[in-house]
N, C-alpha and C positions, 0 to 999 in steps of 0.2 A: 568275540566277548568288545564290546565296550563300556564304554565305563560312565559315571558322569562320579556327582562331589559326594552324590551318602548315598551313592551304590553301583552295582552295575549289571550288568541287560549279560542272559542266560540264553541260549537260544541253542535248542536241541532235535535229533531229523535221527525220528524211528523209514524205516524201510524194511521192505519184505520182497527183497531180488528175486524168487523165482530163481531160483539155485541148483533145479535137475534134476537128473547125473543124466548122460546118454538122450531121446529124444521121447522122454515126458515132458519135455519143453522148449522151446525155439529157438534160436539165433542168440543163446547165452553166453558164448566168444564173445561175439560185440556184446551187447548191451551189460558184462558185467566193465568189458575196458568203456562206453560211454560212462556209466556209472561211477567210474574210476574218475576218467576223466573229469565225473561233477564235483566230486571227494577232491581234489590239489586242486580247483577253483577253490571251493567252500574256506580250503584251506591253508589258503594263501592271504584270506581275503578276513583282515581285522573281525571283520562284522560276519563271516559264516558261521555254520555253526558252531560249534565248543563243543558236543558233542555227536558221536555218531548207535547208532539202536541200531544195530541189525540183525535181520532174519533170515531163515530159508540157504543163507551160505553151505551149504549139504558140500560140498567136496576142497578139499583140503588147499590141492590148489588157487582158487577160486579164493580161498576165505588169505590162502600166501598175497594174491594181488590185489588187495582189498584193504593188505594190514598197509604196501606199499604207496601209499596213492594219496600219502602230499600229511597224512596228522603223526601226530608228533608219535602216541603210544597206542596198543594195542592189547584186546585183553580179550585169549580165543582156550575156549575150554572143551575144547571140541577135542576128544581122543583122535589120535591119527591115526590108530588103528584101523576105525573102523569107517565106510564106505561113508555111513550119512549120522550124524545121532545128535546133536540138540542142533542144531547152522546158527549160531546163533557169536558175534559179536562183540565188542563195542571198537568204534576210532575216536580220538581226544588230542584237542590240541594241548589237556595239560595232564597231570603224569598222577597213572592208575594205581591201583594194589592192595591187596585184601581180596582179589576177584573171591569171587565162592560160587557153588552153583547146586538146586535142587530141581534136581531129575526127579519128574513123576515120573507113580509107579504107566509099570512101558500093557501096552494095552494085548490083550484078549487073541492069539488071531483067529476070526472067529468068520463063519463065508463073508463072502467080503470087503472086509476086512484089511485082507492079506493083497488084491489087487491097491485099495485107497489107498494103503503102507503103510498107513498107522501104527502099525506093529514093527514095522524095522525102523521106521526113528524111533530117537528117545527127546520125546517134550520136554524143556527144563523150562527155566527161570536162573539170568546169567545175574548177578552183583558187583559192582564196584566200590569203590570211593576217588570222588578227585578233588583233587587237591587242585583247590584256584588258589591263584598267591595274594588273591585282595578279596572275595566272598568266603575264602578256611572250605572244609570239607566240603561236599555235595553226594551221597549218596544216588545213586544213579541203580535201576535195576530194571532189565529185556525181557520180557518171555511173549511163544509163542507156545497161544496153545488148539487144543486139537481143532484139525480144523471143522469144517462147514460138509455136511452131505448128505443131504434132501432131497428121499422120497416122494414124493405131493408138501405134505407138508409133519411125515414126520423130520424130526431131527436126534438119527440114533444117540447122540455123543454130549445130550444138552448137557448130564449127568455125569457124564464124564470132566466135560469141559466142568459144572459148576464148580465140582473135587476140585480140579489145578487151580482153579485162578480162586478158590479160597483159604489152596492150601499156601496158594502162594502169597498172595492177605501176608499171612502170619505169618509165613517165615519174612517177609522183607521189613515189617513191621519194628517184630524184633530184633532184628540186625541192623536198622536206623536208629533205635531209638529214641531220640528226639533231636537228632538234624535232621537239617531241609533231604530230600528224598525227591527223583524225580521218575517216577516210574513209567513204563509207552511200550509197545509192541506194539505184538499181533493180536490180541488175545478170540479172530475170533465172535466177538457179536457185539453189535452196539447200542442202539439207546432202542432199536425196533426190535431187538427182546428185553422185553423187558423182567421177565423173571432171574436173569445175572445183571440187569440193567440195577436192576436194585441190590441186587449182591454188590454190584460199588458201589452204589451210595453208600450203601451197609458197613463195607470192609474201608472209603478211603472218605468219608463223610464229608471231613473239612477239607477235603484238599482241593482245589481250583487248574482252573482252565479256559482258555478263550471263547467266544463269544463265537470265533468266526468255526468254530470249531463243528457248532451244531447246522451251516449249514452247506458243509463238503463232503465228499465223500470221495476214500483213499480207492474207491473201485468204486469205477467210474466210468458210464461209457461215451465218453471221450475218449477213452482207452484206447491204442487199437487190439490191444487184446478182449476184449465185457464188450456181455452182449447190448447191456443196461447198466443199469444204475443201482445199483445195494450197497444192504446198510456198510457202516463207513465201520471199519472190523480198525483199522489199526489209529488209537490213539496215544497218549502219551495224560497227566497228572502229573501236579501238581504240590508237596506237600504249606499248611499252611503260613508259610516261613518268607512263601513267594509270594508277588502278583505277580496277573497277570500283562507284556504285554498286544504283544497281538498271539494268531495264530494264522497257519498259510496251505495250504499243499506245497509243495515240493520234485523237483524227480518228472516233470516233465513233459518235459522240450523229447519228440522223438529226432531219430540219429536213423538215417539209412543203412540198413542194413543190407547187403548180397540184392543191390537192386528195389525197397523198400525202406518206404520209410512205418519205426514202428518202437515204440516206447524204453525203456528204459526196463521191466517189468511190467507186469501183471499187475499190478498196485504203484499208484502217483503213492510218494515219498510226503507224509503229515513231516512238521514243525511247530512247536511251539517257541515262542520268547517269551519269561517270562522275566521279570526284573527282582532282587533280593540283597538288604543292609549289606556293603560293607563291612568289612570282619571292625 
């Protein structure tokens, strides 16, 4: 957090950690520890992220680890009795309260769905109020929409993702009311998906984002786990209460794990910085 005479600077990170259990992911233990070290540095830095939105923190052990990486507050609405649930978390330097969850309808098990895992997880959205001493209450919303499993040009979950996004938009706007709100997460669509991007523009027409967001992708060929650039699916937008300062990729530096240089996730993080008038 940075401050000036008339406004406060708010910085938010979103990151999909690629936290699948067992052999479904690579070098997860080492990557989660690397993410934790980055979070500790940010939490100790006055200009570090005020709040962090995480996705795919599927396992309880990883949620416990990441909740202890320097940030004052964490919100975890996952059901601990389930092996995997929503995978969503919030971390914050500021007090968090009134956390709520929207669980999207379960995807029926059909051929191929069980293997993809979408019927096993509970894709959701989380809401929380961040109490900032100088800016007042800021609503945060984090969601992870159904993933993209395309066969050729066919995206069989397009209609499901659209339905989830519409539910998310209606839910968060009702809860936030007229208060400042920042929305983000892994939406599994970007500007190349013209149908859903038009939905985003319709439901959040007055929300702002940095110009840099149009130039970068979080699914980059520069990532050790990606072969080519893809549409950016990780987003942060803010209501018109804010002004944009900048946006940039984050969590890009590789770590050494078992003799290899690898990135912290198959997604790069994305951070947006906004200004907001003091109360």
